[in-house]
Every structure is written in structure tokens, then in C-alpha cells.
Short mmCIF file of the C-alpha atoms (twelve columns), coordinates in Angstrom:
data_MODEL
# 
_entry.id   MODEL 
# 
loop_
_atom_site.group_PDB 
_atom_site.id 
_atom_site.type_symbol 
_atom_site.label_atom_id 
_atom_site.label_alt_id 
_atom_site.label_comp_id 
_atom_site.label_asym_id 
_atom_site.label_seq_id 
_atom_site.Cartn_x 
_atom_site.Cartn_y 
_atom_site.Cartn_z 
_atom_site.pdbx_PDB_model_num 
ATOM 1   C CA . MET A 1   140.727 35.722 36.736 1 
ATOM 2   C CA . SER A 2   142.604 39.333 35.963 1 
ATOM 3   C CA . ASN A 3   146.606 39.156 36.623 1 
ATOM 4   C CA . GLU A 4   146.342 42.741 37.463 1 
ATOM 5   C CA . ARG A 5   148.121 43.315 40.597 1 
ATOM 6   C CA . THR A 6   145.804 46.203 42.896 1 
ATOM 7   C CA . GLY A 7   147.306 48.684 45.110 1 
ATOM 8   C CA . PHE A 8   148.847 51.740 45.170 1 
ATOM 9   C CA . GLY A 9   151.219 51.818 41.752 1 
ATOM 10  C CA . ARG A 10  149.219 49.155 40.567 1 
ATOM 11  C CA . VAL A 11  150.728 47.575 37.280 1 
ATOM 12  C CA . LEU A 12  150.394 44.600 34.819 1 
ATOM 13  C CA . PRO A 13  152.597 41.775 34.626 1 
ATOM 14  C CA . GLY A 14  152.253 42.306 31.006 1 
ATOM 15  C CA . ARG A 15  152.715 45.644 31.131 1 
ATOM 16  C CA . LEU A 16  156.634 45.124 33.204 1 
ATOM 17  C CA . LEU A 17  157.401 42.846 30.395 1 
ATOM 18  C CA . HIS A 18  156.343 44.976 27.471 1 
ATOM 19  C CA . TRP A 19  158.602 47.726 28.562 1 
ATOM 20  C CA . LEU A 20  161.545 45.141 29.227 1 
ATOM 21  C CA . ALA A 21  161.166 44.364 25.943 1 
ATOM 22  C CA . LEU A 22  161.890 47.420 23.904 1 
ATOM 23  C CA . VAL A 23  162.428 46.159 20.098 1 
ATOM 24  C CA . ALA A 24  165.715 47.966 19.031 1 
ATOM 25  C CA . LEU A 25  165.478 50.421 15.983 1 
ATOM 26  C CA . PRO A 26  167.602 49.397 13.252 1 
ATOM 27  C CA . THR A 27  171.025 51.123 12.883 1 
ATOM 28  C CA . ALA A 28  169.974 53.665 9.892  1 
ATOM 29  C CA . ALA A 29  166.640 54.538 11.625 1 
ATOM 30  C CA . LEU A 30  168.790 55.115 15.227 1 
ATOM 31  C CA . ALA A 31  171.512 57.529 13.274 1 
ATOM 32  C CA . ALA A 32  168.049 59.989 12.647 1 
ATOM 33  C CA . THR A 33  166.484 59.182 15.703 1 
ATOM 34  C CA . PRO A 34  166.862 61.842 18.870 1 
ATOM 35  C CA . GLU A 35  168.445 60.906 22.275 1 
ATOM 36  C CA . TRP A 36  164.617 60.937 23.613 1 
ATOM 37  C CA . GLU A 37  163.132 58.510 21.146 1 
ATOM 38  C CA . ASN A 38  166.165 55.956 21.384 1 
ATOM 39  C CA . GLU A 39  166.230 53.581 24.147 1 
ATOM 40  C CA . GLN A 40  170.285 52.777 23.394 1 
ATOM 41  C CA . ILE A 41  171.170 55.958 24.876 1 
ATOM 42  C CA . ASN A 42  170.018 57.510 28.042 1 
ATOM 43  C CA . ARG A 43  173.341 59.613 28.586 1 
ATOM 44  C CA . VAL A 44  175.661 61.313 27.178 1 
ATOM 45  C CA . ASN A 45  178.594 63.077 28.641 1 
ATOM 46  C CA . VAL A 46  177.314 62.814 32.116 1 
ATOM 47  C CA . GLU A 47  179.563 61.560 35.084 1 
ATOM 48  C CA . PRO A 48  179.755 58.770 36.854 1 
ATOM 49  C CA . MET A 49  177.350 58.428 40.187 1 
ATOM 50  C CA . HIS A 50  178.442 58.906 43.589 1 
ATOM 51  C CA . SER A 51  177.527 58.978 47.276 1 
ATOM 52  C CA . THR A 52  175.151 62.206 48.088 1 
ATOM 53  C CA . SER A 53  177.541 64.093 49.379 1 
ATOM 54  C CA . VAL A 54  178.874 68.412 48.426 1 
ATOM 55  C CA . PRO A 55  182.327 69.085 48.945 1 
ATOM 56  C CA . TYR A 56  183.272 71.511 51.781 1 
ATOM 57  C CA . PRO A 57  186.589 73.755 52.132 1 
ATOM 58  C CA . ASP A 58  187.771 72.690 56.079 1 
ATOM 59  C CA . ARG A 59  186.598 70.323 58.683 1 
ATOM 60  C CA . ALA A 60  184.204 73.571 60.727 1 
ATOM 61  C CA . ALA A 61  182.337 73.744 57.352 1 
ATOM 62  C CA . ALA A 62  181.610 70.644 57.301 1 
ATOM 63  C CA . LEU A 63  180.580 69.925 60.617 1 
ATOM 64  C CA . ALA A 64  178.151 72.782 60.097 1 
ATOM 65  C CA . ARG A 65  175.553 70.822 57.789 1 
ATOM 66  C CA . LYS A 66  175.086 73.653 55.714 1 
ATOM 67  C CA . PRO A 67  176.143 71.840 52.072 1 
ATOM 68  C CA . MET A 68  174.326 74.800 50.051 1 
ATOM 69  C CA . GLU A 69  176.710 77.457 52.079 1 
ATOM 70  C CA . SER A 70  179.874 76.152 51.608 1 
ATOM 71  C CA . ALA A 71  182.226 77.670 49.878 1 
ATOM 72  C CA . PHE A 72  182.554 75.293 46.969 1 
ATOM 73  C CA . VAL A 73  178.524 74.997 46.061 1 
ATOM 74  C CA . ARG A 74  176.300 77.731 44.377 1 
ATOM 75  C CA . SER A 75  172.929 77.382 44.021 1 
ATOM 76  C CA . LEU A 76  170.880 77.820 40.769 1 
ATOM 77  C CA . ASN A 77  167.368 77.127 42.065 1 
ATOM 78  C CA . GLY A 78  165.432 80.808 41.247 1 
ATOM 79  C CA . PRO A 79  163.889 81.955 38.511 1 
ATOM 80  C CA . TRP A 80  164.475 80.977 35.069 1 
ATOM 81  C CA . SER A 81  163.832 82.857 31.776 1 
ATOM 82  C CA . PHE A 82  161.204 80.448 30.314 1 
ATOM 83  C CA . HIS A 83  159.434 79.489 26.303 1 
ATOM 84  C CA . PHE A 84  156.894 76.798 26.576 1 
ATOM 85  C CA . SER A 85  156.272 74.495 23.686 1 
ATOM 86  C CA . LYS A 86  153.842 72.090 23.326 1 
ATOM 87  C CA . ARG A 87  154.994 69.925 20.718 1 
ATOM 88  C CA . PRO A 88  159.132 69.324 19.841 1 
ATOM 89  C CA . GLU A 89  158.893 71.080 16.233 1 
ATOM 90  C CA . GLN A 90  157.410 74.264 17.686 1 
ATOM 91  C CA . ARG A 91  160.491 75.011 20.184 1 
ATOM 92  C CA . PRO A 92  162.989 77.843 19.836 1 
ATOM 93  C CA . VAL A 93  166.122 75.470 18.436 1 
ATOM 94  C CA . ASP A 94  168.834 78.357 18.988 1 
ATOM 95  C CA . PHE A 95  167.808 79.393 22.385 1 
ATOM 96  C CA . TYR A 96  171.139 78.111 23.490 1 
ATOM 97  C CA . LYS A 97  172.965 80.502 21.872 1 
ATOM 98  C CA . PRO A 98  174.113 83.644 23.884 1 
ATOM 99  C CA . GLU A 99  172.781 86.014 21.259 1 
ATOM 100 C CA . PHE A 100 169.383 84.250 21.050 1 
ATOM 101 C CA . PRO A 101 167.105 87.370 22.884 1 
ATOM 102 C CA . VAL A 102 165.553 86.168 25.455 1 
ATOM 103 C CA . ALA A 103 164.633 89.168 27.581 1 
ATOM 104 C CA . ASP A 104 160.851 89.010 26.782 1 
ATOM 105 C CA . TRP A 105 160.650 85.821 27.891 1 
ATOM 106 C CA . PRO A 106 158.723 85.037 31.519 1 
ATOM 107 C CA . THR A 107 160.533 83.609 33.789 1 
ATOM 108 C CA . LEU A 108 159.896 80.516 35.524 1 
ATOM 109 C CA . ASP A 109 161.169 78.942 39.000 1 
ATOM 110 C CA . VAL A 110 163.419 76.236 39.488 1 
ATOM 111 C CA . PRO A 111 162.451 73.884 41.607 1 
ATOM 112 C CA . SER A 112 159.020 73.723 39.871 1 
ATOM 113 C CA . ASN A 113 156.793 71.606 37.584 1 
ATOM 114 C CA . TRP A 114 155.456 73.831 34.395 1 
ATOM 115 C CA . GLN A 115 151.955 72.902 34.591 1 
ATOM 116 C CA . MET A 116 151.417 73.696 37.834 1 
ATOM 117 C CA . LYS A 117 152.647 77.244 36.830 1 
ATOM 118 C CA . GLY A 118 150.066 77.795 33.767 1 
ATOM 119 C CA . TYR A 119 152.030 76.186 31.077 1 
ATOM 120 C CA . GLY A 120 150.405 72.897 29.949 1 
ATOM 121 C CA . VAL A 121 148.057 70.398 30.926 1 
ATOM 122 C CA . PRO A 122 148.779 68.008 34.173 1 
ATOM 123 C CA . ILE A 123 147.778 64.414 33.113 1 
ATOM 124 C CA . TYR A 124 146.426 61.832 35.475 1 
ATOM 125 C CA . THR A 125 146.597 58.101 34.828 1 
ATOM 126 C CA . ASN A 126 147.268 54.714 35.485 1 
ATOM 127 C CA . ILE A 127 147.876 51.667 33.186 1 
ATOM 128 C CA . THR A 128 147.401 53.688 30.141 1 
ATOM 129 C CA . TYR A 129 150.279 55.545 28.357 1 
ATOM 130 C CA . PRO A 130 149.852 59.589 28.385 1 
ATOM 131 C CA . PHE A 131 150.992 59.183 24.877 1 
ATOM 132 C CA . LYS A 132 150.567 56.396 21.893 1 
ATOM 133 C CA . ASN A 133 152.011 52.992 22.639 1 
ATOM 134 C CA . ASN A 134 154.624 53.160 19.785 1 
ATOM 135 C CA . ARG A 135 157.964 52.026 21.684 1 
ATOM 136 C CA . PRO A 136 160.043 53.903 21.584 1 
ATOM 137 C CA . ARG A 137 158.215 56.880 20.010 1 
ATOM 138 C CA . VAL A 138 156.412 58.923 22.446 1 
ATOM 139 C CA . THR A 139 155.198 61.248 19.672 1 
ATOM 140 C CA . SER A 140 153.235 59.514 17.237 1 
ATOM 141 C CA . GLU A 141 149.597 60.261 16.527 1 
ATOM 142 C CA . PRO A 142 147.361 59.258 19.754 1 
ATOM 143 C CA . PRO A 143 143.392 59.698 19.403 1 
ATOM 144 C CA . LYS A 144 141.772 63.534 19.150 1 
ATOM 145 C CA . THR A 145 140.639 62.985 22.567 1 
ATOM 146 C CA . TRP A 146 143.886 62.981 24.270 1 
ATOM 147 C CA . THR A 147 145.935 65.400 25.562 1 
ATOM 148 C CA . ALA A 148 149.072 64.715 23.923 1 
ATOM 149 C CA . PHE A 149 146.959 64.738 20.649 1 
ATOM 150 C CA . ASP A 150 147.799 68.666 20.583 1 
ATOM 151 C CA . ASN A 151 150.649 68.777 23.116 1 
ATOM 152 C CA . ARG A 152 152.074 65.879 21.390 1 
ATOM 153 C CA . ASN A 153 155.154 66.254 23.571 1 
ATOM 154 C CA . GLU A 154 155.443 69.520 25.854 1 
ATOM 155 C CA . VAL A 155 159.048 70.833 25.846 1 
ATOM 156 C CA . GLY A 156 160.505 73.689 28.308 1 
ATOM 157 C CA . SER A 157 163.561 75.959 27.160 1 
ATOM 158 C CA . TYR A 158 164.882 77.705 30.235 1 
ATOM 159 C CA . ARG A 159 168.052 79.837 30.422 1 
ATOM 160 C CA . ARG A 160 169.901 81.690 33.136 1 
ATOM 161 C CA . ASP A 161 173.424 83.823 32.850 1 
ATOM 162 C CA . ILE A 162 175.688 82.542 35.782 1 
ATOM 163 C CA . ASP A 163 178.420 84.304 37.427 1 
ATOM 164 C CA . LEU A 164 181.372 82.146 38.262 1 
ATOM 165 C CA . PRO A 165 183.180 83.223 41.791 1 
ATOM 166 C CA . ALA A 166 186.584 84.605 41.121 1 
ATOM 167 C CA . ASP A 167 188.153 81.920 43.491 1 
ATOM 168 C CA . TRP A 168 186.877 79.365 41.819 1 
ATOM 169 C CA . ALA A 169 189.780 79.533 39.261 1 
ATOM 170 C CA . GLY A 170 192.025 76.732 38.601 1 
ATOM 171 C CA . TYR A 171 189.461 74.555 40.015 1 
ATOM 172 C CA . GLU A 172 186.896 71.832 38.477 1 
ATOM 173 C CA . THR A 173 183.518 73.007 38.153 1 
ATOM 174 C CA . PHE A 174 180.167 70.547 37.857 1 
ATOM 175 C CA . ILE A 175 176.657 71.361 37.710 1 
ATOM 176 C CA . HIS A 176 174.389 68.916 39.382 1 
ATOM 177 C CA . PHE A 177 170.564 68.433 38.477 1 
ATOM 178 C CA . ASP A 178 168.702 66.928 41.423 1 
ATOM 179 C CA . GLY A 179 165.433 65.616 39.200 1 
ATOM 180 C CA . VAL A 180 164.467 66.497 35.787 1 
ATOM 181 C CA . GLU A 181 161.167 64.678 34.365 1 
ATOM 182 C CA . SER A 182 161.627 63.336 32.138 1 
ATOM 183 C CA . ALA A 183 164.848 64.077 29.448 1 
ATOM 184 C CA . PHE A 184 166.951 67.219 28.869 1 
ATOM 185 C CA . TYR A 185 169.613 68.597 26.839 1 
ATOM 186 C CA . LEU A 186 172.625 70.954 28.199 1 
ATOM 187 C CA . TRP A 187 174.633 73.801 27.048 1 
ATOM 188 C CA . VAL A 188 177.163 76.370 28.282 1 
ATOM 189 C CA . ASN A 189 177.886 79.195 26.143 1 
ATOM 190 C CA . GLY A 190 176.463 77.935 22.952 1 
ATOM 191 C CA . GLN A 191 178.635 74.712 23.440 1 
ATOM 192 C CA . LYS A 192 176.884 70.892 23.784 1 
ATOM 193 C CA . VAL A 193 177.246 69.670 27.048 1 
ATOM 194 C CA . GLY A 194 175.163 65.979 27.315 1 
ATOM 195 C CA . TYR A 195 171.722 65.245 27.808 1 
ATOM 196 C CA . HIS A 196 170.167 63.048 30.429 1 
ATOM 197 C CA . GLU A 197 167.006 61.148 30.975 1 
ATOM 198 C CA . SER A 198 166.029 59.157 34.092 1 
ATOM 199 C CA . SER A 199 163.869 61.287 35.385 1 
ATOM 200 C CA . TYR A 200 164.224 60.577 39.829 1 
ATOM 201 C CA . ALA A 201 167.705 60.090 39.465 1 
ATOM 202 C CA . ALA A 202 170.535 62.660 39.834 1 
ATOM 203 C CA . ALA A 203 172.897 63.668 36.845 1 
ATOM 204 C CA . GLU A 204 175.873 65.789 37.178 1 
ATOM 205 C CA . PHE A 205 178.092 67.120 34.175 1 
ATOM 206 C CA . ARG A 206 181.596 68.669 34.426 1 
ATOM 207 C CA . LEU A 207 181.828 72.147 32.956 1 
ATOM 208 C CA . THR A 208 185.350 73.056 32.966 1 
ATOM 209 C CA . PRO A 209 185.881 73.034 29.370 1 
ATOM 210 C CA . TYR A 210 182.981 75.150 28.519 1 
ATOM 211 C CA . LEU A 211 182.965 77.941 31.009 1 
ATOM 212 C CA . LYS A 212 185.020 80.909 30.894 1 
ATOM 213 C CA . PRO A 213 185.866 83.628 33.645 1 
ATOM 214 C CA . GLY A 214 182.825 86.096 34.733 1 
ATOM 215 C CA . LYS A 215 179.454 85.320 32.807 1 
ATOM 216 C CA . ASN A 216 178.287 82.075 31.390 1 
ATOM 217 C CA . THR A 217 174.879 81.676 29.794 1 
ATOM 218 C CA . VAL A 218 173.455 77.553 30.851 1 
ATOM 219 C CA . ALA A 219 171.062 76.568 28.599 1 
ATOM 220 C CA . VAL A 220 168.269 73.582 29.470 1 
ATOM 221 C CA . GLU A 221 165.973 72.018 26.875 1 
ATOM 222 C CA . VAL A 222 163.505 69.344 28.881 1 
ATOM 223 C CA . TYR A 223 161.018 67.091 26.754 1 
ATOM 224 C CA . ARG A 224 157.732 66.057 29.099 1 
ATOM 225 C CA . TRP A 225 158.092 62.192 27.468 1 
ATOM 226 C CA . CYS A 226 160.970 60.276 26.368 1 
ATOM 227 C CA . ASP A 227 161.547 56.487 25.217 1 
ATOM 228 C CA . GLY A 228 162.086 56.301 29.099 1 
ATOM 229 C CA . SER A 229 158.692 57.275 30.066 1 
ATOM 230 C CA . TYR A 230 157.377 53.673 28.927 1 
ATOM 231 C CA . ALA A 231 159.722 52.242 32.081 1 
ATOM 232 C CA . GLU A 232 158.306 55.503 34.030 1 
ATOM 233 C CA . ASP A 233 154.617 54.627 33.739 1 
ATOM 234 C CA . GLN A 234 152.832 54.096 36.880 1 
ATOM 235 C CA . ASP A 235 149.522 55.342 38.880 1 
ATOM 236 C CA . PHE A 236 150.531 59.224 39.282 1 
ATOM 237 C CA . ILE A 237 149.945 62.530 38.207 1 
ATOM 238 C CA . ARG A 238 152.646 63.114 35.250 1 
ATOM 239 C CA . LEU A 239 154.572 66.818 35.496 1 
ATOM 240 C CA . SER A 240 157.237 68.319 33.784 1 
ATOM 241 C CA . GLY A 241 160.174 69.971 34.529 1 
ATOM 242 C CA . ILE A 242 162.894 71.220 36.768 1 
ATOM 243 C CA . PHE A 243 161.287 69.932 39.614 1 
ATOM 244 C CA . ARG A 244 164.029 69.291 41.926 1 
ATOM 245 C CA . ASP A 245 167.703 71.418 43.117 1 
ATOM 246 C CA . VAL A 246 170.107 72.620 40.681 1 
ATOM 247 C CA . PHE A 247 173.585 73.432 42.063 1 
ATOM 248 C CA . LEU A 248 177.609 74.103 40.968 1 
ATOM 249 C CA . PHE A 249 180.030 73.012 42.600 1 
ATOM 250 C CA . ALA A 250 183.692 73.042 42.406 1 
ATOM 251 C CA . THR A 251 186.637 70.877 43.325 1 
ATOM 252 C CA . PRO A 252 190.516 70.594 43.082 1 
ATOM 253 C CA . GLN A 253 191.504 69.049 39.801 1 
ATOM 254 C CA . THR A 254 192.590 66.411 42.383 1 
ATOM 255 C CA . TYR A 255 189.544 66.070 44.297 1 
ATOM 256 C CA . LEU A 256 187.483 62.755 46.347 1 
ATOM 257 C CA . ARG A 257 185.013 61.721 44.054 1 
ATOM 258 C CA . ASP A 258 182.890 59.129 45.740 1 
ATOM 259 C CA . TYR A 259 183.085 56.974 48.943 1 
ATOM 260 C CA . PHE A 260 181.450 54.181 50.424 1 
ATOM 261 C CA . ALA A 261 181.556 54.188 54.445 1 
ATOM 262 C CA . LYS A 262 180.231 50.944 56.076 1 
ATOM 263 C CA . PRO A 263 180.091 50.680 59.476 1 
ATOM 264 C CA . GLU A 264 180.089 46.966 60.876 1 
ATOM 265 C CA . LEU A 265 179.404 45.247 64.456 1 
ATOM 266 C CA . ASN A 266 182.056 42.117 64.969 1 
ATOM 267 C CA . ASP A 267 180.181 38.571 65.364 1 
ATOM 268 C CA . ASP A 268 180.088 39.349 69.456 1 
ATOM 269 C CA . TYR A 269 177.842 42.477 68.808 1 
ATOM 270 C CA . VAL A 270 179.839 44.390 71.284 1 
ATOM 271 C CA . ASP A 271 183.109 45.587 69.400 1 
ATOM 272 C CA . GLY A 272 182.985 47.553 65.400 1 
ATOM 273 C CA . THR A 273 184.729 48.175 62.295 1 
ATOM 274 C CA . LEU A 274 184.570 50.934 60.168 1 
ATOM 275 C CA . LYS A 275 185.566 49.932 56.158 1 
ATOM 276 C CA . VAL A 276 185.466 52.978 54.152 1 
ATOM 277 C CA . THR A 277 186.610 52.387 49.961 1 
ATOM 278 C CA . ALA A 278 187.174 55.826 48.372 1 
ATOM 279 C CA . LYS A 279 187.669 56.948 44.994 1 
ATOM 280 C CA . VAL A 280 189.891 59.692 43.766 1 
ATOM 281 C CA . ARG A 281 190.307 61.122 40.637 1 
ATOM 282 C CA . ASN A 282 193.218 63.376 38.859 1 
ATOM 283 C CA . THR A 283 191.919 65.995 35.955 1 
ATOM 284 C CA . ALA A 284 195.049 67.424 35.777 1 
ATOM 285 C CA . ALA A 285 197.670 66.185 33.243 1 
ATOM 286 C CA . ASP A 286 200.749 65.299 35.891 1 
ATOM 287 C CA . GLU A 287 200.757 62.568 38.624 1 
ATOM 288 C CA . THR A 288 199.820 64.325 41.841 1 
ATOM 289 C CA . LYS A 289 200.670 63.390 45.625 1 
ATOM 290 C CA . ARG A 290 197.747 63.359 47.888 1 
ATOM 291 C CA . THR A 291 196.892 62.496 51.484 1 
ATOM 292 C CA . LEU A 292 193.540 61.623 52.546 1 
ATOM 293 C CA . GLY A 293 192.445 60.914 55.790 1 
ATOM 294 C CA . ILE A 294 189.218 59.521 58.067 1 
ATOM 295 C CA . GLU A 295 188.093 60.672 61.430 1 
ATOM 296 C CA . LEU A 296 184.595 58.872 62.825 1 
ATOM 297 C CA . ILE A 297 183.505 61.391 65.996 1 
ATOM 298 C CA . ASP A 298 180.770 60.383 68.189 1 
ATOM 299 C CA . ALA A 299 177.552 61.976 68.605 1 
ATOM 300 C CA . ASP A 300 179.622 63.886 71.320 1 
ATOM 301 C CA . GLY A 301 181.988 65.464 69.178 1 
ATOM 302 C CA . LYS A 302 184.418 63.596 70.242 1 
ATOM 303 C CA . THR A 303 187.242 61.887 67.556 1 
ATOM 304 C CA . VAL A 304 186.714 58.334 68.148 1 
ATOM 305 C CA . LEU A 305 189.538 57.519 65.152 1 
ATOM 306 C CA . THR A 306 191.656 58.794 62.630 1 
ATOM 307 C CA . GLN A 307 193.602 57.306 59.757 1 
ATOM 308 C CA . GLU A 308 195.905 58.913 56.393 1 
ATOM 309 C CA . GLN A 309 196.983 57.015 53.459 1 
ATOM 310 C CA . ALA A 310 199.306 58.781 50.869 1 
ATOM 311 C CA . VAL A 311 197.530 58.337 47.337 1 
ATOM 312 C CA . THR A 312 199.492 58.521 44.195 1 
ATOM 313 C CA . ALA A 313 196.631 59.808 41.553 1 
ATOM 314 C CA . ALA A 314 197.555 59.118 38.231 1 
ATOM 315 C CA . ALA A 315 196.903 61.608 35.403 1 
ATOM 316 C CA . ASN A 316 194.046 61.988 34.580 1 
ATOM 317 C CA . ALA A 317 192.611 58.880 36.538 1 
ATOM 318 C CA . GLU A 318 190.555 57.146 39.032 1 
ATOM 319 C CA . THR A 319 192.633 55.149 42.714 1 
ATOM 320 C CA . ALA A 320 191.056 53.567 44.526 1 
ATOM 321 C CA . VAL A 321 191.625 54.255 48.600 1 
ATOM 322 C CA . GLU A 322 190.879 51.577 51.288 1 
ATOM 323 C CA . PHE A 323 190.706 52.229 54.976 1 
ATOM 324 C CA . SER A 324 189.466 49.651 58.126 1 
ATOM 325 C CA . GLN A 325 189.892 50.138 61.507 1 
ATOM 326 C CA . PRO A 326 189.090 48.771 64.644 1 
ATOM 327 C CA . VAL A 327 186.108 50.447 67.068 1 
ATOM 328 C CA . PRO A 328 185.835 49.550 70.267 1 
ATOM 329 C CA . HIS A 329 182.631 49.462 71.820 1 
ATOM 330 C CA . PRO A 330 180.730 51.912 69.205 1 
ATOM 331 C CA . ALA A 331 177.418 53.296 70.361 1 
ATOM 332 C CA . GLN A 332 174.604 50.639 68.323 1 
ATOM 333 C CA . TRP A 333 172.138 51.764 65.939 1 
ATOM 334 C CA . SER A 334 168.686 50.283 66.234 1 
ATOM 335 C CA . ALA A 335 165.712 51.737 65.611 1 
ATOM 336 C CA . GLU A 336 164.817 52.864 69.252 1 
ATOM 337 C CA . ILE A 337 168.075 54.218 69.399 1 
ATOM 338 C CA . PRO A 338 169.569 55.081 66.501 1 
ATOM 339 C CA . ASN A 339 172.539 56.297 67.665 1 
ATOM 340 C CA . LEU A 340 174.643 57.787 64.821 1 
ATOM 341 C CA . TYR A 341 178.722 58.897 64.085 1 
ATOM 342 C CA . THR A 342 180.039 61.404 61.451 1 
ATOM 343 C CA . VAL A 343 182.658 60.559 59.137 1 
ATOM 344 C CA . LEU A 344 184.717 63.098 57.592 1 
ATOM 345 C CA . LEU A 345 186.926 62.451 54.422 1 
ATOM 346 C CA . THR A 346 189.941 65.039 54.157 1 
ATOM 347 C CA . LEU A 347 192.279 65.572 51.174 1 
ATOM 348 C CA . LYS A 348 195.550 67.157 51.625 1 
ATOM 349 C CA . ASP A 349 198.389 68.012 49.052 1 
ATOM 350 C CA . ALA A 350 201.647 67.066 49.024 1 
ATOM 351 C CA . ASP A 351 202.329 70.268 52.238 1 
ATOM 352 C CA . GLY A 352 199.669 68.946 54.180 1 
ATOM 353 C CA . ARG A 353 197.329 72.017 53.083 1 
ATOM 354 C CA . VAL A 354 193.480 70.808 53.553 1 
ATOM 355 C CA . LEU A 355 192.122 70.877 49.704 1 
ATOM 356 C CA . MET A 356 188.575 69.537 50.630 1 
ATOM 357 C CA . VAL A 357 186.323 67.786 52.885 1 
ATOM 358 C CA . ASP A 358 183.726 65.065 52.461 1 
ATOM 359 C CA . ARG A 359 180.665 63.633 55.381 1 
ATOM 360 C CA . THR A 360 178.500 61.105 56.001 1 
ATOM 361 C CA . ARG A 361 176.606 60.273 59.244 1 
ATOM 362 C CA . VAL A 362 176.939 56.093 59.751 1 
ATOM 363 C CA . GLY A 363 175.514 53.791 62.561 1 
ATOM 364 C CA . PHE A 364 177.280 50.713 64.008 1 
ATOM 365 C CA . ARG A 365 174.545 47.674 63.383 1 
ATOM 366 C CA . LYS A 366 174.778 44.145 62.387 1 
ATOM 367 C CA . ILE A 367 171.580 42.824 60.352 1 
ATOM 368 C CA . GLU A 368 171.072 38.941 59.724 1 
ATOM 369 C CA . ILE A 369 168.575 36.075 59.382 1 
ATOM 370 C CA . LYS A 370 169.148 33.141 61.605 1 
ATOM 371 C CA . ASN A 371 167.047 30.417 62.048 1 
ATOM 372 C CA . SER A 372 164.418 31.962 60.206 1 
ATOM 373 C CA . ALA A 373 164.068 35.064 62.248 1 
ATOM 374 C CA . LEU A 374 165.369 38.371 61.596 1 
ATOM 375 C CA . LEU A 375 168.108 39.409 63.782 1 
ATOM 376 C CA . ILE A 376 169.383 43.490 64.536 1 
ATOM 377 C CA . ASN A 377 171.915 43.448 66.039 1 
ATOM 378 C CA . GLY A 378 171.641 40.044 67.195 1 
ATOM 379 C CA . LEU A 379 167.944 41.029 68.639 1 
ATOM 380 C CA . ALA A 380 165.091 39.611 67.054 1 
ATOM 381 C CA . VAL A 381 162.054 41.820 65.340 1 
ATOM 382 C CA . ILE A 382 158.851 41.025 64.369 1 
ATOM 383 C CA . PHE A 383 157.573 42.934 61.654 1 
ATOM 384 C CA . LYS A 384 153.686 43.971 61.864 1 
ATOM 385 C CA . GLY A 385 151.342 45.017 59.032 1 
ATOM 386 C CA . VAL A 386 150.235 43.955 55.533 1 
ATOM 387 C CA . ASN A 387 151.969 42.466 52.616 1 
ATOM 388 C CA . ARG A 388 154.843 42.306 54.542 1 
# 
């Protein structure tokens, strides 16, 4: 009897154990191993993850819900100078240096997959790795009939120049990659910023120490496969490149880095509570005094509640702030009637000047299991379908 689980995205249990039990390389070997074949390194100088959000300059911009039009955001989507290499040893090693000539390179749109633009070969495979199985290596020699025999590990070299907005002077600047398959290095103005692998997870880097006023050169070196590709093996067409949005965003030196808004219904399913945990980060060398406020707005644009707290942000540190406010008779969320509220988080300086605003949408609901029944807002839900 086969132990293969059939269906879309099928995997072998043995394969799952296979990559979970990756064998660590000896220390001496690790020192000479690139990050993309070292399972003990999957990120270098990457910012901590946070809620999906971008900063807005004021309340009106946040309520407009147009993140790419925020004064604190600049899209880097569009044409990038591009060079394709079939193997890592064939790549233009020094392309990240601003003086390296790329004027004759073709351009490739970001976001896109380079195999869909005439470079390299798309590969479909299910339970067989598209490269020789020699964990954590991805460049060992496979059979001569495999695409990976010639295209041992395709590399895309991306370059573009950017001009920083003049009014971003004195702000922190970050770059955000929504998705890059499968691993990449980042340089700015010839300086190495960091490395990231995990194709479908976003990656952010703080660029402030590497930037200068005016024109800046950004270079990204993308590898088709890395040690993480052992964990990403599944039933799909294998493609590569910067395949999701890329953008810059700016924040004050003391800024709202992360938050979690949790709306709850009380046990009576009538009243609710809004709980918010926020993290304020200060990158400055001195302590700062700030005020963080929350505002809950209903679907009609009416403010339901507001609350503010003073925040003392230690130098080069992160401070947690917690809110908990009762919400009488909130409109409840359900699949049939998905009522949503807007939560605004506003950071102000000591003089009450708005520094930045962030936003999210929430719904008040209560999910429970009682007497083997799944309840949403106290009502039983029946699931119908296959493999439920």
C-alpha cells in the first residue's frame, strides 16, 4: 500500500521528514558555503516581520486606503536593468557596484518571473526535485537530461537607480520585497545590505545607513534555488525572479513598527472589547516622548471610540503599548454579514504634531467549540464539502 497522499499539492510523508531532518554541515564547510546552500542561514540583516501595513502622513490619507499613493511610499515596480546567467559562476560578480556598466543590459519588468520573459526554462515537477537531491546543495550534477544540468542554478542580476524624495531627509527609509523566488542578496550604492530566502514571505531591509541624498543605486541578485527550495518542493510550475511588488517607505526615527488589533465579543455576544498591542521603535540615539492614539471607526465613518497613551521610547529600543477599550453593541461580523470597522493608530510628537498614521480593518466575532459544535457568535456552523 502506497503512503503517498494524493490530490492537489500531494507530498510524500517521507519527503516531509527528508527536509525536516536536514543534515548540518561541519563548521569548516559552513565558512566556505554561500548562504543559499547553508541551511543554518536564511536571512541576514532583515527587519523583524510585522503586520501588513504602510505608514500614512495623516488621518485623511489613511482613510483614503491608497497605500501606494501615501507620501511615505515610493513604488519600485517597473523596468529594471537585467542580466541572466545559467549558473552562479557565470554571473557578473561586480554588477552591484555603481560604476559597473549596465547601460547595454535589457530591462525586465518588476514584478515578473524571468522564465515568462524569455530567460531560462519553466519547470513542472511534483515529487521529484528539479535539481539533484544532495541537501543542502542545489548545484550538484544531475542527470544530463535534466534542465538543471545546463541551467545549474539560474541567477538574475537586477539594477536600477532611485531618487529619494527631498522631504524624506531625516526619516528612516526601508525597502520592502513582497516576494522573491527563491533567494536574493541586496546592495545599495555598492554596499552589501543583506540576504533573504523564503520565496513567499515578505522581506524588509533598513536602508538609512546606506543611502545618500539624490540618486542611489539598488542591486538585487536572485538565485533560482537555495537550500530552502528543499522545503518549498511541491506540485507546481517552478519559476523565478522578483515576482511581487517592491517599494520604499519612510518613517520618523521613532515610529510604529508593528501592531495587533484584536476585536472580541463578550460572553453575552452583545458587547465587545477592542484590544490593541503596538510596538513603537526608536532608532535615534536619544530617548523620545511620543503619544500613540487609537480610533475605532464604523462602516458609516462614525468614530466609536478614541484612546491615547503617552509613550517613552528608549534610545535604539522598542517599546510595547497596550490598549483595551469596551465597545457597547458592536455590529457583529459573520460570513453572511461581514461588518468591518477601521482602526487608526496615530503617533504624535510631544507638541501634538502627527508623525504617522497606520490603519487596519477588524470585525467583532467570537469563535468557540462547545459540545462538539463550532459556534460563531453563539450560532452553530455546519461545514459541507470534501476532506473537511
